[in-house]
C-alpha positions as CSV (number, residue, x, y, z in Angstrom):
1,X,0.1,0.0,0.0
2,X,1.1,3.6,-0.8
3,X,0.0,6.4,1.4
4,X,0.7,10.2,1.5
5,X,0.9,11.6,5.1
6,X,0.7,15.3,6.0
7,X,3.5,15.8,8.5
8,X,3.6,18.8,10.5
9,X,6.7,20.5,12.2
10,X,9.2,19.6,9.4
11,X,11.2,22.9,8.5
12,X,14.7,21.7,7.5
13,X,16.9,18.9,5.9
14,X,17.5,17.3,9.2
15,X,13.7,17.0,9.9
16,X,13.5,15.4,6.4
17,X,16.3,12.8,7.3
18,X,14.9,11.9,10.8
19,X,11.4,11.3,9.4
20,X,12.8,9.0,6.5
21,X,15.2,7.2,8.8
22,X,12.5,6.6,11.4
23,X,10.2,5.1,8.9
24,X,12.9,3.1,7.0
25,X,13.9,1.3,10.2
26,X,10.3,-0.2,10.3
27,X,10.0,-3.8,9.2
28,X,7.4,-3.6,6.3
29,X,8.4,-0.2,5.1
30,X,9.3,-0.7,1.4
31,X,9.8,2.9,0.4
32,X,9.8,6.3,1.5
33,X,10.3,10.0,0.1
34,X,9.9,13.0,2.1
35,X,8.9,16.4,0.4
36,X,10.1,19.0,2.8
37,X,8.6,21.9,1.1
38,X,5.0,20.1,0.9
39,X,5.3,18.9,4.4
40,X,4.4,15.3,3.1
41,X,5.7,11.8,3.2
42,X,4.9,9.1,0.5
43,X,5.3,5.7,2.3
44,X,4.9,2.4,0.5
45,X,4.6,-0.3,3.1
46,X,3.2,-4.0,3.6
47,X,0.1,-3.6,5.3
48,X,0.0,-6.9,6.8
49,X,3.3,-6.0,8.4
50,X,2.8,-2.3,9.5
51,X,-0.5,-0.2,10.0
52,X,-1.0,3.5,9.5
53,X,-1.4,4.0,13.0
54,X,2.2,2.5,13.5
55,X,3.6,5.0,11.0
56,X,1.9,7.9,12.7
57,X,3.5,6.8,15.9
58,X,7.0,6.4,14.6
59,X,6.9,9.9,13.1
60,X,5.6,11.3,16.3
61,X,8.3,9.7,18.3
62,X,10.7,11.5,15.8
63,X,9.3,14.6,17.0
64,X,6.8,15.3,14.3
65,X,3.1,14.8,14.0
66,X,0.8,13.4,11.2
67,X,-2.1,15.7,10.6
């Protein structure tokens, strides 16, 4: 499944790297692309392994919020 998430709080390249790194550590995440200017993240993941709720929690734990 591919999902576009709106992420609040990203303002620099460090933010971009932190979100991408946090998501890529999850088992079941196949692809991530962070668009800093749009404050969005595209995530392709195996929905049998990881849920959208878990994606949001990992982003929150990295210091950002899915809105």
